[in-house]
MIKOLNU-614899 format. One record per residue (C-alpha): residue in three letters; x, y, z. Coordinates in steps of 0.001 Angstrom, whole numbers. Example, Ala and Ser with C-alpha at 12.3 -4.5 7.8 and 13.67 -1.06 7.14 Angstrom:
// residues 2
+---------+---------+---------+---------+
: residuo :       x :       y :       z :
+---------+---------+---------+---------+
:     Ala :   12300 :   -4500 :    7800 :
:     Ser :   13670 :   -1060 :    7140 :
+---------+---------+---------+---------+
This chain:
// residues 443
+---------+---------+---------+---------+
: residuo :       x :       y :       z :
+---------+---------+---------+---------+
:     Met :  -35672 :   -1516 :  -33023 :
:     Asn :  -32759 :   -2672 :  -35509 :
:     Glu :  -30705 :   -5469 :  -34001 :
:     Ser :  -27781 :   -5211 :  -36814 :
:     Asn :  -28083 :   -1275 :  -36601 :
:     Tyr :  -26550 :   -1534 :  -33564 :
:     Gln :  -24470 :   -3952 :  -33494 :
:     Glu :  -22528 :   -1416 :  -36294 :
:     Ala :  -22353 :    1254 :  -34397 :
:     Leu :  -21038 :    -330 :  -31839 :
:     Arg :  -18588 :   -2468 :  -33654 :
:     Tyr :  -17665 :    1303 :  -35113 :
:     Leu :  -17508 :    2751 :  -31775 :
:     Tyr :  -15500 :     578 :  -30481 :
:     Ser :  -12809 :     105 :  -33128 :
:     Leu :  -12232 :    3586 :  -31754 :
:     Thr :  -10536 :    1705 :  -28524 :
:     Gln :   -7766 :    1269 :  -31477 :
:     Ser :   -6354 :    5052 :  -30139 :
:     Gly :   -5615 :    3960 :  -27169 :
:     Ile :   -6142 :    6785 :  -24323 :
:     Lys :   -5103 :   10737 :  -25560 :
:     Leu :   -5330 :   13104 :  -22314 :
:     Gly :   -6398 :   16683 :  -23604 :
:     Leu :   -9505 :   18689 :  -24297 :
:     Lys :  -10099 :   20171 :  -27613 :
:     Asn :  -10926 :   17556 :  -29870 :
:     Thr :  -13885 :   16702 :  -27348 :
:     Ala :  -14151 :   21169 :  -26485 :
:     Gln :  -14503 :   20627 :  -30538 :
:     Ile :  -17096 :   18144 :  -30937 :
:     Leu :  -19424 :   19051 :  -28000 :
:     Arg :  -19567 :   23120 :  -29681 :
:     Tyr :  -20862 :   21711 :  -32923 :
:     Phe :  -23623 :   19809 :  -30944 :
:     Gly :  -24480 :   23393 :  -28936 :
:     Asp :  -22665 :   22335 :  -25677 :
:     Pro :  -25102 :   20435 :  -24199 :
:     Gln :  -22569 :   19864 :  -21003 :
:     Leu :  -22684 :   23877 :  -20345 :
:     Lys :  -26815 :   23560 :  -19418 :
:     Thr :  -27276 :   20812 :  -16477 :
:     Pro :  -25878 :   21225 :  -13770 :
:     Thr :  -23470 :   19009 :  -11996 :
:     Val :  -21425 :   16995 :   -9622 :
:     His :  -18079 :   15885 :  -10921 :
:     Ile :  -16166 :   12779 :   -9018 :
:     Ala :  -12712 :   12752 :   -9303 :
:     Gly :  -10406 :   10408 :   -6997 :
:     Thr :   -8568 :    6632 :   -7696 :
:     Asn :  -11133 :    5243 :   -5895 :
:     Gly :  -15006 :    5420 :   -4873 :
:     Lys :  -15711 :    7437 :   -7286 :
:     Gly :  -18780 :    4675 :   -9136 :
:     Ser :  -19394 :    3781 :   -5476 :
:     Thr :  -19684 :    7951 :   -4714 :
:     Ala :  -21764 :    8704 :   -8015 :
:     Ala :  -24418 :    6251 :   -6572 :
:     Ile :  -25126 :    6725 :   -4004 :
:     Thr :  -25358 :   10201 :   -4440 :
:     Glu :  -27652 :    9445 :   -7517 :
:     Ser :  -29274 :    7093 :   -5365 :
:     Ile :  -30316 :   10295 :   -3040 :
:     Leu :  -31273 :   12509 :   -5887 :
:     Arg :  -33499 :    9873 :   -7855 :
:     Ala :  -35109 :    8941 :   -4500 :
:     Ser :  -36131 :   12875 :   -4355 :
:     Gly :  -38211 :   13068 :   -7185 :
:     His :  -34844 :   14746 :   -9986 :
:     Asn :  -34591 :   12911 :  -13441 :
:     Val :  -30733 :   12273 :  -12866 :
:     Gly :  -28192 :   11356 :  -15231 :
:     Leu :  -25449 :    8787 :  -14619 :
:     Tyr :  -22065 :    8604 :  -16437 :
:     Thr :  -19961 :    5707 :  -15628 :
:     Ser :  -16717 :    3843 :  -16496 :
:     Pro :  -16027 :    1025 :  -17040 :
:     His :  -18819 :    -669 :  -17941 :
:     Leu :  -19135 :   -4981 :  -16460 :
:     Leu :  -21075 :   -6447 :  -19527 :
:     Asp :  -23055 :   -3655 :  -21588 :
:     Phe :  -21393 :    -996 :  -22410 :
:     Arg :  -25370 :    1065 :  -21793 :
:     Glu :  -24448 :     728 :  -18035 :
:     Arg :  -22432 :    3736 :  -18656 :
:     Ile :  -24846 :    5452 :  -19592 :
:     Gln :  -28272 :    5975 :  -16873 :
:     Ile :  -31134 :    8461 :  -16522 :
:     Asn :  -32844 :    6783 :  -13220 :
:     Arg :  -30818 :    3981 :  -13204 :
:     Arg :  -32317 :    2276 :  -16989 :
:     Met :  -30006 :    2014 :  -19268 :
:     Ile :  -29559 :    4187 :  -22649 :
:     Glu :  -31675 :    2598 :  -24577 :
:     Lys :  -30372 :     172 :  -27802 :
:     Gln :  -31407 :    2358 :  -30906 :
:     Gln :  -31485 :    5875 :  -28906 :
:     Thr :  -27812 :    4682 :  -28490 :
:     Ala :  -27051 :    3627 :  -32536 :
:     Asp :  -28530 :    7087 :  -33399 :
:     Leu :  -26542 :    9131 :  -31215 :
:     Ile :  -23818 :    6287 :  -32425 :
:     Cys :  -23953 :    7825 :  -36074 :
:     Arg :  -25267 :   11734 :  -35204 :
:     Ile :  -21188 :   11747 :  -33884 :
:     Lys :  -19513 :   10057 :  -36036 :
:     Ser :  -20685 :   12194 :  -38968 :
:     Ala :  -20074 :   15168 :  -37020 :
:     Val :  -16632 :   13395 :  -35774 :
:     Glu :  -16267 :   12821 :  -39874 :
:     Lys :  -17637 :   16707 :  -41009 :
:     Leu :  -14903 :   18160 :  -38449 :
:     Lys :  -12322 :   15551 :  -38822 :
:     Thr :  -11768 :   15729 :  -35680 :
:     Pro :  -10195 :   12514 :  -34035 :
:     Val :  -12029 :   11133 :  -31448 :
:     Thr :  -11095 :    8261 :  -28989 :
:     Phe :  -13412 :    6008 :  -27444 :
:     Phe :  -13641 :    7392 :  -24341 :
:     Glu :  -14404 :   11106 :  -25510 :
:     Phe :  -16527 :    9361 :  -28716 :
:     Gly :  -18340 :    8109 :  -24700 :
:     Thr :  -18376 :   11170 :  -23226 :
:     Val :  -19768 :   13125 :  -25859 :
:     Leu :  -22772 :   10895 :  -26014 :
:     Ala :  -23704 :   11270 :  -22512 :
:     Phe :  -24001 :   14371 :  -22511 :
:     Leu :  -25944 :   15096 :  -25823 :
:     Tyr :  -28360 :   12059 :  -24286 :
:     Phe :  -28837 :   13929 :  -21216 :
:     His :  -29436 :   16860 :  -22664 :
:     Glu :  -31713 :   15739 :  -25480 :
:     Gln :  -33705 :   13431 :  -22314 :
:     Lys :  -33550 :   17056 :  -20211 :
:     Thr :  -32360 :   15688 :  -17401 :
:     Asp :  -32259 :   17971 :  -13503 :
:     Ile :  -29114 :   17393 :  -12793 :
:     Asn :  -26164 :   15238 :  -13780 :
:     Ile :  -23331 :   12820 :  -11941 :
:     Ile :  -19837 :   12781 :  -13886 :
:     Glu :  -17646 :   10682 :  -13307 :
:     Val :  -14001 :   11223 :  -13508 :
:     Gly :  -12435 :    9026 :  -16890 :
:     Leu :   -8952 :    9053 :  -16111 :
:     Gly :   -7251 :   11853 :  -14307 :
:     Gly :   -9444 :   15016 :  -13678 :
:     Arg :   -7782 :   18070 :  -15921 :
:     Leu :   -7375 :   17116 :  -19188 :
:     Asp :  -10564 :   14749 :  -19636 :
:     Ala :  -13060 :   14800 :  -21143 :
:     Thr :  -15582 :   14829 :  -18783 :
:     Asn :  -13597 :   18010 :  -17293 :
:     Leu :  -15669 :   20356 :  -19918 :
:     Cys :  -19396 :   19760 :  -17738 :
:     Lys :  -20601 :   22398 :  -15475 :
:     Ala :  -20493 :   21396 :  -12134 :
:     Glu :  -21409 :   23404 :   -9600 :
:     Ile :  -20157 :   20552 :   -7132 :
:     Ser :  -16884 :   18312 :   -7406 :
:     Ile :  -16477 :   15829 :   -4994 :
:     Ile :  -12989 :   13936 :   -4489 :
:     Thr :  -12634 :   10551 :   -3118 :
:     Ser :   -9642 :    9705 :   -1528 :
:     Ile :   -5951 :    9590 :   -3868 :
:     Ser :   -3488 :    6769 :   -4747 :
:     Arg :   -1084 :    5426 :   -6782 :
:     Asp :   -2979 :    4210 :  -10321 :
:     His :   -2450 :    4943 :  -14200 :
:     Thr :    1223 :    5895 :  -13208 :
:     Gln :    1600 :    5830 :  -16789 :
:     Tyr :      26 :    8502 :  -17754 :
:     Leu :     155 :   10569 :  -14508 :
:     Gly :    3005 :    9762 :  -12696 :
:     Glu :    4251 :    8339 :   -9438 :
:     Asp :    4175 :   11883 :   -7944 :
:     Leu :    1068 :   11792 :   -5519 :
:     Glu :    1160 :   15491 :   -5347 :
:     Gln :    1344 :   15780 :   -8774 :
:     Ile :   -1758 :   13080 :   -8997 :
:     Thr :   -3517 :   14727 :   -6541 :
:     Phe :   -3302 :   18192 :   -8410 :
:     Glu :   -4458 :   16178 :  -12417 :
:     Lys :   -7103 :   15038 :  -10033 :
:     Ala :   -8668 :   18180 :   -8054 :
:     Ser :   -7788 :   20070 :  -11100 :
:     Ile :  -12150 :   18897 :  -11930 :
:     Ile :  -12391 :   22322 :   -9621 :
:     Lys :  -14174 :   25682 :  -10997 :
:     Glu :  -15066 :   28440 :   -9789 :
:     Ser :  -16979 :   30055 :   -7124 :
:     Gly :  -18058 :   25702 :   -7534 :
:     Thr :  -18316 :   23476 :   -4018 :
:     Val :  -15877 :   21157 :   -3049 :
:     Phe :  -16399 :   18385 :    -936 :
:     Ala :  -12991 :   16246 :    -779 :
:     Asp :  -11452 :   12908 :    1417 :
:     Ile :   -8330 :   13383 :    1720 :
:     Pro :   -6924 :   12219 :    5316 :
:     Lys :   -3389 :   13184 :    4270 :
:     Glu :   -1974 :   16860 :    4988 :
:     Glu :     473 :   17025 :    2136 :
:     Leu :   -1869 :   16350 :    -426 :
:     Phe :   -4648 :   18351 :    1111 :
:     Arg :   -2359 :   20648 :     590 :
:     Val :   -3055 :   20686 :   -2841 :
:     Val :   -6517 :   20306 :   -2598 :
:     Asn :   -6416 :   23407 :   -1422 :
:     Asp :   -4178 :   25588 :   -3177 :
:     Leu :   -6619 :   25064 :   -5599 :
:     Ala :   -9606 :   25382 :   -4267 :
:     Gln :   -8574 :   28852 :   -3556 :
:     Lys :   -7815 :   29596 :   -6879 :
:     Cys :  -10873 :   29179 :   -8293 :
:     Ser :  -12786 :   30751 :   -5589 :
:     Ala :  -14207 :   27486 :   -4154 :
:     Asn :  -15965 :   26587 :    -990 :
:     Leu :  -13448 :   23566 :    -153 :
:     Tyr :  -14844 :   20672 :    1747 :
:     Arg :  -13245 :   18214 :    4687 :
:     Leu :  -13836 :   14465 :    5510 :
:     Gly :  -13005 :   14245 :    9029 :
:     Glu :  -12972 :   18046 :    9745 :
:     Asp :  -15660 :   19763 :    7846 :
:     Phe :  -17872 :   17222 :    8108 :
:     His :  -18151 :   13426 :    9590 :
:     Val :  -19039 :   10006 :    9573 :
:     Ala :  -19054 :    6819 :   11688 :
:     Pro :  -19624 :    3332 :   12495 :
:     Glu :  -22794 :    2814 :   15187 :
:     Thr :  -23180 :    -581 :   15826 :
:     Gly :  -25677 :   -2533 :   14441 :
:     Asn :  -27061 :   -5386 :   11956 :
:     Ser :  -23624 :   -7016 :   10413 :
:     Glu :  -24843 :   -7391 :    7892 :
:     Lys :  -25411 :   -3626 :    6757 :
:     Asn :  -23278 :    -577 :    7226 :
:     Ile :  -24963 :    1507 :    9858 :
:     Phe :  -23257 :    4737 :   10604 :
:     Ser :  -23519 :    8574 :   11516 :
:     Tyr :  -23234 :   11892 :    9744 :
:     Arg :  -22534 :   14933 :   10838 :
:     Trp :  -21889 :   17963 :    8775 :
:     Gly :  -22180 :   21476 :   11382 :
:     Ser :  -25545 :   20993 :   13118 :
:     Arg :  -26715 :   18548 :   10899 :
:     Val :  -27016 :   14950 :   12691 :
:     Leu :  -27947 :   11556 :   11367 :
:     Asn :  -28026 :    9177 :   12708 :
:     Asn :  -28844 :    5484 :   12079 :
:     Leu :  -27457 :    5504 :    8039 :
:     Ile :  -28481 :    2272 :    6512 :
:     Leu :  -26073 :    1342 :    3392 :
:     Pro :  -26620 :   -2490 :    1546 :
:     Leu :  -23094 :   -1547 :    -171 :
:     Asn :  -20123 :   -3930 :    2320 :
:     Gly :  -17034 :   -1260 :    3337 :
:     His :  -16189 :     712 :    5455 :
:     Phe :  -14438 :    3245 :    2876 :
:     Gln :  -18197 :    2687 :    1622 :
:     Arg :  -18961 :    4633 :    4500 :
:     Asn :  -16649 :    8042 :    4014 :
:     Asn :  -18029 :    7421 :     -44 :
:     Ala :  -21719 :    7817 :    1612 :
:     Gly :  -20301 :   11031 :    3918 :
:     Leu :  -18856 :   12559 :     693 :
:     Ala :  -22625 :   12369 :   -1361 :
:     Leu :  -24315 :   13280 :    1180 :
:     Ser :  -23008 :   16412 :    1351 :
:     Ala :  -23051 :   16707 :   -2308 :
:     Cys :  -26882 :   16298 :   -1903 :
:     Leu :  -27415 :   18506 :     757 :
:     Ala :  -25790 :   21246 :   -1170 :
:     Leu :  -27906 :   20590 :   -3358 :
:     Lys :  -30544 :   21494 :   -1095 :
:     Glu :  -28701 :   24789 :    -995 :
:     His :  -28938 :   25135 :   -4741 :
:     Gly :  -32366 :   24192 :   -4785 :
:     Phe :  -32626 :   21303 :   -5232 :
:     Lys :  -34793 :   19433 :   -3355 :
:     Val :  -33591 :   16842 :    -907 :
:     Glu :  -34939 :   15691 :    2210 :
:     Glu :  -34261 :   13391 :    5403 :
:     Glu :  -36462 :   11013 :    3376 :
:     His :  -34528 :   11251 :     737 :
:     Leu :  -31307 :   10897 :    2145 :
:     Arg :  -32062 :    7685 :    4005 :
:     Gln :  -34333 :    6571 :    1447 :
:     Gly :  -31239 :    6719 :   -1225 :
:     Leu :  -28753 :    4936 :     869 :
:     Glu :  -30728 :    2696 :    1249 :
:     Thr :  -31640 :    1500 :   -2240 :
:     Val :  -28105 :    2194 :   -3489 :
:     Ser :  -27196 :    -622 :   -5966 :
:     Trp :  -23311 :    -710 :   -7377 :
:     Glu :  -22311 :   -4052 :   -8269 :
:     Gly :  -18308 :   -6053 :   -8790 :
:     Arg :  -17618 :   -3945 :   -4744 :
:     Leu :  -17215 :   -6488 :   -1879 :
:     Glu :  -20337 :   -7841 :   -3454 :
:     Thr :  -21109 :  -10995 :   -2552 :
:     Val :  -23264 :  -13497 :   -4807 :
:     Phe :  -23436 :  -17468 :   -3618 :
:     Ser :  -23399 :  -17762 :     293 :
:     His :  -21797 :  -21956 :    1052 :
:     Pro :  -20117 :  -21406 :     -24 :
:     Thr :  -19419 :  -17730 :    -542 :
:     Val :  -18848 :  -15675 :   -2906 :
:     Val :  -16448 :  -12663 :   -3169 :
:     Leu :  -17160 :   -9832 :   -6540 :
:     Asp :  -14711 :   -7127 :   -6308 :
:     Cys :  -12737 :   -4948 :   -8859 :
:     Ala :   -9976 :   -4073 :   -6791 :
:     His :   -6543 :   -3729 :   -9178 :
:     Asn :   -4259 :    -969 :   -7255 :
:     Glu :   -3110 :   -1192 :   -3773 :
:     Glu :   -5584 :    1020 :   -1905 :
:     Ser :   -8408 :   -1384 :   -3205 :
:     Val :   -6876 :   -3854 :   -2535 :
:     Arg :   -5623 :   -3772 :     938 :
:     Asn :   -9364 :   -2183 :    1552 :
:     Met :  -10746 :   -5091 :     344 :
:     Thr :   -8814 :   -7968 :    2441 :
:     Leu :   -9033 :   -5984 :    5203 :
:     Glu :  -13477 :   -6345 :    4928 :
:     Leu :  -12975 :   -9902 :    4174 :
:     Arg :  -10711 :  -10836 :    7119 :
:     Glu :  -12958 :   -9084 :    9330 :
:     Asn :  -16290 :   -8664 :    8208 :
:     Phe :  -16829 :  -12784 :    6777 :
:     Lys :  -16263 :  -15710 :    8421 :
:     Phe :  -14560 :  -18479 :    6346 :
:     Ser :  -12300 :  -21762 :    7268 :
:     Arg :  -10428 :  -21348 :    3896 :
:     Cys :   -9749 :  -18574 :    1430 :
:     Phe :   -9323 :  -19559 :   -2757 :
:     Ile :   -9034 :  -16192 :   -4337 :
:     Val :   -9095 :  -16129 :   -8299 :
:     Leu :   -7275 :  -13476 :   -9516 :
:     Gly :   -6048 :  -11673 :  -11877 :
:     Leu :   -4485 :   -8592 :  -12457 :
:     Met :   -3083 :   -5846 :  -15749 :
:     Lys :     400 :   -5431 :  -16171 :
:     Asp :     749 :   -1918 :  -15496 :
:     Lys :    -343 :   -2558 :  -12028 :
:     Lys :    2052 :   -2775 :   -8372 :
:     Ile :    1606 :   -6535 :   -9158 :
:     Asp :    4239 :   -7200 :   -6181 :
:     Glu :    2456 :   -4584 :   -4128 :
:     Ile :    -853 :   -6136 :   -4354 :
:     Ile :     721 :  -10558 :   -4450 :
:     Asn :    2554 :   -9085 :   -1284 :
:     Ile :   -1155 :   -7548 :     541 :
:     Leu :   -3270 :  -10435 :    -702 :
:     Ser :    -662 :  -14046 :    -167 :
:     Pro :   -1313 :  -13715 :    3963 :
:     Leu :   -5485 :  -14014 :    2896 :
:     Gly :   -4994 :  -16615 :     792 :
:     Asp :   -4461 :  -20609 :     899 :
:     Gln :   -4721 :  -21103 :   -3003 :
:     Phe :   -4692 :  -19183 :   -6113 :
:     Phe :   -6620 :  -19834 :   -9851 :
:     Leu :   -5030 :  -17441 :  -12048 :
:     Leu :   -5683 :  -16093 :  -14933 :
:     Ser :   -4751 :  -13642 :  -17801 :
:     Val :   -7282 :  -10768 :  -18197 :
:     Asn :   -7963 :   -8485 :  -20930 :
:     Pro :   -5253 :   -9731 :  -23448 :
:     Pro :   -2197 :   -9104 :  -23882 :
:     Arg :   -2605 :   -5978 :  -21203 :
:     Gly :   -2953 :   -8090 :  -18410 :
:     Glu :    -605 :   -9867 :  -16613 :
:     Ala :    1019 :  -13787 :  -17973 :
:     Pro :    -733 :  -16164 :  -15619 :
:     Glu :    3219 :  -18266 :  -14688 :
:     Ile :    4167 :  -14924 :  -14239 :
:     Leu :    2058 :  -14156 :  -11072 :
:     Ala :    2672 :  -18396 :   -9883 :
:     Glu :    6415 :  -17503 :   -9509 :
:     Lys :    5416 :  -14288 :   -7540 :
:     Leu :    3541 :  -16672 :   -5718 :
:     Lys :    5459 :  -18902 :   -5152 :
:     Ala :    8087 :  -16164 :   -3595 :
:     His :    5106 :  -16555 :    -591 :
:     Asn :    5252 :  -20099 :    -556 :
:     Lys :    1567 :  -19888 :   -2240 :
:     Pro :     231 :  -23035 :   -3756 :
:     Ser :   -2350 :  -21707 :   -7113 :
:     Gln :   -2741 :  -23534 :  -10652 :
:     Ser :   -2852 :  -21299 :  -14214 :
:     Phe :   -6333 :  -21780 :  -16178 :
:     Gly :   -6848 :  -20553 :  -19889 :
:     Thr :  -10907 :  -19183 :  -18859 :
:     Ile :  -12560 :  -17960 :  -16218 :
:     Ser :  -14987 :  -20746 :  -16810 :
:     Asp :  -12168 :  -22956 :  -16419 :
:     Ala :  -11093 :  -21728 :  -13647 :
:     Leu :  -14709 :  -21627 :  -11320 :
:     Gln :  -15121 :  -25204 :  -11951 :
:     Ala :  -11909 :  -26488 :  -10545 :
:     Val :  -12549 :  -23760 :   -7170 :
:     Lys :  -16166 :  -24884 :   -7200 :
:     Gln :  -14570 :  -28989 :   -7197 :
:     Ile :  -12712 :  -28237 :   -3667 :
:     Ala :  -14502 :  -25231 :   -1920 :
:     Asn :  -16472 :  -27113 :    1626 :
:     Gln :  -19689 :  -25051 :    2638 :
:     Asp :  -17577 :  -22879 :    5553 :
:     Asp :  -14627 :  -22082 :    2873 :
:     Leu :  -14264 :  -18280 :    1030 :
:     Ile :  -13764 :  -17543 :   -2847 :
:     Cys :  -12812 :  -14382 :   -3662 :
:     Ile :  -12787 :  -12718 :   -6824 :
:     Thr :  -10673 :  -10306 :   -7705 :
:     Gly :   -7803 :   -8241 :   -9062 :
:     Ser :   -9571 :   -6412 :  -12094 :
:     Ile :  -12862 :   -4982 :  -13682 :
:     Phe :  -12397 :   -7001 :  -16381 :
:     Leu :  -11704 :  -10180 :  -14470 :
:     Val :  -15137 :   -9000 :  -12536 :
:     Ala :  -17150 :   -8973 :  -15367 :
:     Glu :  -15538 :  -12691 :  -17350 :
:     Ala :  -17181 :  -13774 :  -13958 :
:     Lys :  -20420 :  -12957 :  -13945 :
:     Lys :  -21296 :  -13727 :  -17300 :
:     Cys :  -20446 :  -16865 :  -16488 :
:     Phe :  -22635 :  -17258 :  -13441 :
:     Asn :  -25304 :  -15861 :  -16899 :
:     Asp :  -24293 :  -17824 :  -19264 :
:     Glu :  -23023 :  -20272 :  -18429 :
:     Asn :  -24846 :  -21286 :  -14657 :
:     Ile :  -21730 :  -22023 :  -12584 :
:     Phe :  -23484 :  -21984 :   -9403 :
:     Phe :  -21224 :  -23252 :   -6254 :
:     Asn :  -24436 :  -23871 :   -4468 :
:     Ser :  -26702 :  -26047 :   -5983 :
:     Gly :  -30185 :  -25509 :   -6443 :
:     Asn :  -29891 :  -21697 :   -6553 :
:     Thr :  -28987 :  -18934 :   -8606 :
:     Pro :  -26614 :  -16530 :   -7947 :
:     His :  -27865 :  -13208 :   -5666 :
:     Ser :  -26915 :   -9871 :   -4618 :
:     Asn :  -26298 :   -8870 :   -1930 :
:     Glu :  -27388 :   -5103 :   -3036 :
+---------+---------+---------+---------+
């Protein structure tokens, strides 16, 4: 492996971020056509929604991998390494393969004279890699929206719509019914759809699209159900029911009541695949759930004091996170390390977080898109919450470490970029919160 070739290829790929986000299928379709439309040659589970897409994708992949299938997984964004986005059987694409594919796709882009964004290029890379590695099935997470997202060119017999709320409103608008329409537009002709849409007015949008596509639509809480069971407080133990199929004492190592809903969607999708001829038995369902991992979602990395990482970045996900921390974590004081993007509903997020946090440690993430810590501090002042601003995550973590006691909770949240920076600090700078102990995961 020539590391310099890999780094050069990666530099080219990241240079495409200057193109920004451009929703539309034409350019991606043209490049994929050049390579023989690899995305149409493998069965796919396609997942859209506002929150829970990544977790649902990870659970679905884990079950199908436990069933013995060769499973491609495409998710975004990544935490530490671009190659996290493109995995087969939870093994990241190799650096050499990444460099080779980037060079091949770059040549095609130049030959076709087709403008391409970072996400569009990465999506082509994933589809081409999965096809050439002969995956049995691909689990594909939508990047943004659905209808005009580059991933919507895939061949998806099964679609999943996770919970929907407002996010990326500069692209999708403020109207929840329109947002639902954009996301549910991944439904394919004669496909099967599983949806976690409790609001009737939003479900009607999904139902209308499903009927137009002659697709079979199944709704969480109506057609299939999940319910918590009492058990080990460190595990999510729940039951699942779809018609006559009942599964009790299912164990999910991901924290959060909302993860049961995501697991219900994944279980249903895998049972539907069984009807399509895929080998999926009850033992695979249970094993896949028990062994799933998905970093940065209510992830406990230290104890005494407890340090939790969560990528919550919109009102619904922040509300879910605070609810879980209050109900399932015991702590004396809560210190929140926070960074938010300018395009988020910052006032609403601060309103949700301020009752939980005793003190805030503020940072700017991913400048210039990140909000200034001084602005966050002003908003917290209105809630009578003390805060400090820092230039680096390392400085913030060192500061909170000085004042946190063993029975305190430290929550690092607000952006996937902040969680990624924190993970780098734990890995590279040896910032530990319990002496002599390395970071651990609750997964």
